[in-house]
LUMTIMI-508585 format. One record per residue: x, z negated, y of N, C-alpha, C in turn. Coordinates in steps of 0.2 Angstrom, whole numbers, plus 2048, in hexadecimal, padded with zeros to 3 digits. Atoms other than C-alpha are relative to their C-alpha. Layout:
XZYXZYXZY;...
# end
This chain:
8038028058AC8308468057FF7FA;7FB8028058B68298378008077FB;8007FB8068BB8378297FB7FF7FA;8048028078B382D81B7F8801801;8067FF7FE8A382E8257FE807800;8007F88008A48418277FF8027FB;8017FE8078A68438167FA7FE7FC;8068028048988398107FB804804;8067FC7FD88C84281D8008077FE;8017F98038928538177FE8017F9;80180180789084E8057F97FF7FF;80780280187E8478087FC806801;8047FC7FD8798568127FF8067FA;8017FB80587C8618027FD7FD7F9;8048038058728557F77F9802800;8077FE80286285A7EF7FE7FD7FB;8048028068568517E47FA8037FE;8057FC80484A8587D77FB7FA7FE;80480580383B84D7D57FD8037FA;8037FE80683784F7C37F87FF7FF;8078018018268477C47FD7FF7F9;8027FF80781B84B7B58018077FD;7FE7F980282485C7B28008007F8;7FF80080982685779F7F98007FD;8067FF80381385A79E7FD805804;8027FB7FC81086B7A47F98017FF;8087FE8027FE86C79C7FC7FC804;8048047FD7F985E7A6801801808;7FE8007F88008647B87F9802804;8077FF7FC7EF86B7BD7FB7FC800;8058058007E485E7B78037FA804;7FE8067FB7EF8517BF800802808;8017FE7FA7F085A7CF7F97FF803;8088017FE7DC85B7D07FE7F9801;8018068007DC8497CC8027FC807;7FC8047FA7E98437D97FD804806;8047FD7FA7E08507E67FB7FC801;8068047FF7D08477E38017F9803;7FF8067FE7D88367E5803800806;7FD8007F97E183A7F57FB801805;8057FF7FC7D18427FC7FC7F9802;8048068017C88327F88037FA804;7FD8057FC7D68277FF800802807;8017FF7F97D68308107F97FF803;8078017FE7C48308127FE7F9800;8028088027C281D80B8037FC806;7FC8037FC7D08178167FE801808;8028007F87CC8208277F97FF802;8078027FF7B981E8248007F8801;8008087FF7BD80B8228027FE806;7FD8027FA7C780A8327FA802805;8057FE7FC7BA81483B7FA7FB800;8068048017AB8098358017F9803;7FE8057FE7B57FA83A801800808;7FF8007F87B880084C7FB801803;8067FE7FE7A780784E7FB7F9801;80580680179D7F78488027FA803;7FE8077FD79D7E88548007FA7FB;8008058057997DD8468057FF7FC;7FB8008047A87E183D8077FF805;7FA8017FB7B47DC84C8017F87FF;7FE8078027BA7CC8438078017FE;7F97FE8027CB7C883E8018037F9;8017FD8077C77CB82B801808800;8007F98027C37DE82E805803806;7FA7FF7FB7D17DE83C8068027FB;7FB8008047DD7DC82E7FE8057FA;8017FA8057D37E7822800807803;7FE7FA7FD7D57F582F8068037FF;7F98008007E77F382F8038027F8;7FE7FE8087E77F481B7FF8067FF;8037F98007DD80381C806806803;7FC7FD7FC7E980A8278078027FC;7FB8008047F880581D8008057F9;8027FC8067F080D80D800807801;8007F97FE7ED81D815807803802;7F87FD7FE7FF81E81D8048017F8;7FC80080680681A80B7FF8057FB;8037FB8057FB826801803807804;7FE7FA7FD80083380E8088017FF;7F87FF80081383080D8028037F8;7FE7FF8088128327F97FD8067FE;8047FB80380483D7F4800807801;7FF7F87FF80684E7FC8068037FC;7FA7FD8058178507F47FF8007F9;80280080581084B7E47FC8057FF;8047FB8028038577E5804807800;7FB7F97FF8108667EB8038017F9;7FC7FF80681A8627DB7FD8027FB;8037FE80680C8647D07FD8077FF;8017F97FF8098767D5805804802;7FA7FC7FE81A87D7D98067FE7FB;7FC80180482987F7CE8067FD804;7FA8047FD83687A7DB7FD7F9802;8028077FE8358677DD8057FD802;7FA8047FC8448647E87FE7FE805;8018037F98448597F68077FE803;7F98007FC8528588028027F9801;7FD80780085D8488037FC7FC806;8048037FA8558458157F97FE7FE;8077FF80284484880E7FE7FA7FB;80280680584583B8008027F9802;7FF8067FC84D82E80B7FB7FD804;8068027FB83F82F8187FB7FF7FC;80580180483382F80A8007F77FD;7FF80880283A81E8038007FC806;8008047FA83C8178157F97FE801;8078017FE82A8198197FC7FD7FB;8038048068248148088027F9800;7FF80680082D8048087FC7FC806;8038047FA82680081A7F87FF7FE;8078018028148028147FF7FB7FA;8008058068167F98038027F8802;7FE8087FD81F7E980B7FA7FF805;8058027FC8117EA8197FA7FE7FC;8068018048037EB80C8007F97FC;7FE80580380B7DC8047FF7FA803;8028067FB80A7D18137FA800802;8078007FD7F97D88197FC7FC7FB;8048048047F27D18098007F9800;7FE8077FF7FA7C080B7FC7FE806;8048037F97F37BF81D7F98007FF;8067FF8017E27C58177FE7F97FC;8018058047E37B780A7FF7F9805;7FF8067FB7E87AA8187F87FF804;8077FF7FD7D87B18227FA7FD7FC;8058038037CD7AD8148007F87FF;7FD8078007D679C8117FB7FD807;8048047F97D07978247FA800800;8087FF8007BF79F8237FC7FB7FB;8048048057BA7958138027F9801;7FE8078007C37848148007FD807;8018037F97C37828287FB805804;8047FB7FC7B478D82E7FE7FE805;8028037FA7B178283C806803806;7FA7FF7FC7C27868438028087FF;7FE7FB8027C279783D802805807;8007FC7FA7BF7A184E8077FD805;7FA8017FD7CC7968568078007FD;7FA7FF8037DA796849802808800;7FE7F98017D87A98467FF804806;8017FC7FA7D97AF858803806800;7FC7F87FF7DD7C185E8067FF7FF;7F98007FF7EE7BB8638037FF7F9;7FC8018067F37B48527FF8067FB;8017FA8037EA7C3849805806801;7FC7F97FD7F57D08538067FC7FE;7FA8028028047C584F8028017F9;7FF8008068027C483E8018077FD;7FF7F98037FF7D783B806802804;7FA7FE7FD80E7DA8478067FE7FC;7FB8048058197CF83D8008047FA;8007FB8068137D982E8048067FF;7FD7F97FF8187E98348087FF802;7F88007FE8287E383C8047FF7FA;7FC80280682F7DA82C8018067FB;8007FA80582A7EA822805805803;7FA7FB7FD8357F582E8067FE7FF;7F98038008437E982D8038007FA;7FE8008068437E981B8018077FD;7FF7F98018417FC819806802803;7FA7FE7FE8507FE8258057FD7FB;7FA80580385B7F181B8008057F9;8007FD8068557FA80A804808800;7FE7FA7FF85980B811807800802;7F98007FE86A8078198038007F9;7FC8018068708008088008067FB;7FF7FA80486A80F7FF804807803;7FB7FB7FE87481A80A8077FF800;7FA8018018838118068038037F9;7FE7FC80788281A7F4802807802;7FF7F97FF88882B7F37FD8047FA;8037FC8058808397E9803807800;7FC7F98018878497E37FB8067FE;8037F980187F85A7E47F87FF7FE;80780180286E85D7DB7FF7FB7FB;80180580586784D7D27F98017FE;80880080185684C7C87FF7F9800;8048077FF84B83C7CD7FB8017FA;8057FF8058418387BF7FA7FC802;8078037FD8318337C97FD805805;8037FC7FB82583B7D48017FE808;7FE8037F882B8317E48077FD800;7F980380083B82C7EA8007F8801;80280880083A81A7E58077FE7FE;7F880280084B80F7E68038017F9;7FD80180784E80D7D38018077FD;7FE7F980184D8207D0805804804;7FB7FD7FB8578257DF8077FD7FD;7F98038018668197DB8028017F8;7FE7FE80786581E7C8804807800;7FC7F980086D8307CE8067FF805;7FA8027FC87A8277D98068027FD;7F97FF80388C82C7D78047FA800;7FC8067FF89181C7DD7FD7FA7FD;80380680288E8097D77FB7FF804;8058027FC87D8057DD7FE7F8801;8008088018807F27DA7FD7FD806;8018037FA87F7ED7EC7F8801803;8077FD7FD86F7F77F17FB7FD7FB;8038048048677F17E17FE7F9801;8018077FE8697DF7E47FD7FE807;8038017FB8647E07F57F9801800;8087FE8008537E87F27FD7FB7FA;8028058058527DC7E27FC7FA804;8018077FC8537CC7EE7FB801804;8057FF7FB8497D37FC7F98017FC;8077FF80383A7D97F07FE7FA7FD;80180780483B7C87E77FD7FC805;8028047FB83A7BF7F77F9802803;8057FF7FE82D7C97FE7F97FF7FC;8058018068227C87EE7FF7F87FF;8018078008247B57ED7FD7FE807;8038047F98217B18007F9803801;8087FF8008107BC7FE7FC7FC7FC;80580580580A7B37EF8007F8800;8008067FF8107A27F57FA7FF806;8058017FC8027A58037FB8027FD;8077FF8047F57AD7F87FE7FC7FC;8028048057F57A37E97FD7F8803;8038077FE7F37917F37FB801804;8067FE7FD7E779A7FE7FA8007FC;8058008047DC79E7F07FE7FA7FC;8018078037DE78E7E77FC7FC804;8038057FC7D97847F67F8803802;8077FD7FF7C97917F87FB7FE7FA;8048008077C578F7E67FE7F97FF;8028067FF7C577C7E87FB7FE805;8058007F97BB77C7F97FA8027FD;8067FE8027AF7877F17FB7FD7FB;8048048047AB77D7E27FE7F9802;8028067FE7A976E7EC7F9801804;8068007FC79A7767F67FA7FE7FB;80580280378A76F7F17FB8057FE;8057FB80077F77F7F38038067FB;7FD7F980478078E7E6800805804;8007FB7FC77C7997F4806800805;7F97FF7FC78B7947FE8068017FC;7FB7FE8057967957EF8018087FF;8007F98027917A77EC801804807;7FE7FC7FA7937AC7FE807800802;7F88017FF7A47A47FF8048057FB;7FD7FC8057AA7AD7EF7FF808802;8007F87FF7A37BE7F4803801806;7FB7FF7FA7AD7BD8048078027FE;7FA8008027BC7BB7F98028057FB;8007FC8057BA7C57EA803807801;7FE7FA7FE7BE7D67F2807800801;7FA8017FE7CE7D07F98047FE7FA;7FC8028077D37C77E88018057FC;8007FA8057CF7D77DF805804802;7FA7FC7FE7DB7E17EA8087FD7FF;7FA8048007E87D37EA8038017F8;7FE8018087E87D27D68038087FE;7FE7F98027E97E67D4808801804;7F97FE7FC7F77E87E18067FB7FE;7FA8038028027DA7DC8018007F8;7FF7FF8087FE7DC7C88048067FF;7FC7FA8018057ED7CA807800802;7F98007FD8147E97D58047FC7FB;7FE8048068187DB7C78018027FA;7FF7FC8068167E67B9806805800;7FA7FA8008217F47C08077FC801;7F98038008307E77C38027FE7FA;7FF80380782D7DF7B38028067FA;7FF7FB80382F7F17AB8098007FE;7F97FF8018407F27A1803805802;7FD7FB7FC84C7FD7A98038047FA;7FE7FC80584D80A79A7FD807801;8037F97FF84A81D7987F97FF7FD;80580080483C81978C7FB7FD805;8048047FD83480E79A7FC805807;8017FB7F983381D7A87F9801800;8077FE8008228237A27FC7FB804;8048057FD81B8127A68027FE807;7FE8017F98258107B67FB806804;8047FB7FC81D8217BC7F87FF800;80880280080B81B7B77FF7FB805;8008067FB80E80B7C0800803807;7FF7FC7F98148157CF7FA803804;8067FC7FE8058207CF7FB7FB802;8068057FF7FA8107CF8007FD806;8008047FB8018077DD802805806;7FF7FA7FB8068177E77FA804802;8057FA8007F88227E47F97FD801;8078038017E88187DD7FF7FA804;8018077FB7EA8077E77FD802805;8027FD7F97E88107F87F9803800;8067FF8017D88177F17FB7FB7FE;8038078027D28077E97FE7FB806;8018067FB7D37FC7F87F9802804;8067FF7FB7C58048037FA8007FC;8067FF8047BA8067F47FD7F97FE;8028078017BB7F47EF7FD7FC805;8038047F97B87ED8017F9803801;8067FD7FE7AA7F98037FA7FE7FB;8048008057A17F87F37FF7F97FF;8028078017A27E57F17FF7FC807;8018037F97A07E18047FA801804;8078007FC78F7DD80C7FF803806;7FF7FE7F97957DF81D801807801;7FF7FA7FE79C7EF81B7FA8057FD;8067FD80378E7F68117FA801806;8058007FB7827F181F802803806;7FE7FB7FA78C7F982C8008077FF;8017F880278D8098237F9802801;8087FE7FF77A8098227FE800806;8027FF7F9778805834803806803;7FE7F97FD7838138387FD8067FE;8047FA80277A81F82E7FA800803;8088017FC769818835800803807;7FF7FD7F977081B846801807801;7FD7F880077782D8427F98037FF;8067FD80176583183B7FB801806;8048007F975C82B84B803804805;7FD7FC7FC7688348557FF808800;8007F980376684484B7F8801801;8067FF7FF75384284C7FE801806;8017FF7F975284085E802806802;7FE7FB7FD75C84E8617FC8077FD;8067FB8027518598567FA801803;8068007FC74285385F7FF803806;7FE7FD7F974A8588707FF807800;7FF7FA80174D8688697F88047FE;
# end
């Protein structure tokens, strides 16, 4: 192994980061802990519950809910990568995280955020085919294509994350550094680098811009076409039904991409770090909780599936009681 590589490895093995999080507000530590704990519990129950409902209910074995089950899986994993460490740092004084732990958190967080970006695009395409070409829906959205689209989303996100992490590791870090965030996010990590992070910043900026534009290029035309098709429908009932199938997804898309765009548009200055933290909380902690709520509260099929499961459970319970 070259001497330079050994020196860098020895250097990074001694590096530790301290996640400042919300430490500048000591009086809010416990209230924030309770709020984020509640959000995380709702996120876990909501997303795992959505996956279970879709798996159990035959009526929901369609492409739309196949994609939704993967979106729920991504939200669960994403929240689990970030929130437990956030909760820990709100109740302990030692907010350190090892260099390896920080890089691993960054790596997995990147995988899930990029996957969600393209999963929302895939779901927009699914709604486009369902509304604009309903007679060809089952032919176009075959199980093979659905699996291919989901697999491509995961594969591309892993490739992106590996690239980001590789270039991040080309930077050097010295001793103990304070990261002004609650999560190992790229901008916060490179801000404490001892070397010039220009290449790493350019790579992630170009890639993130490409991912965002690519996703929106699919989402925006899909919904423009859906809107035009729906407005041409002669019956009001048909319009309402078509719109109702898309409102939940459009709400999730608007919240996710709106937050991401806001975060990237915030100027990089010390006074903006609070806004960055709040926006980071929203897209790493709050959005994974909102998605299952949006799709369950506004979705007639999901609500009916839940009612059916509850009714079946009640019947089984009654039968078991009568047998005793």
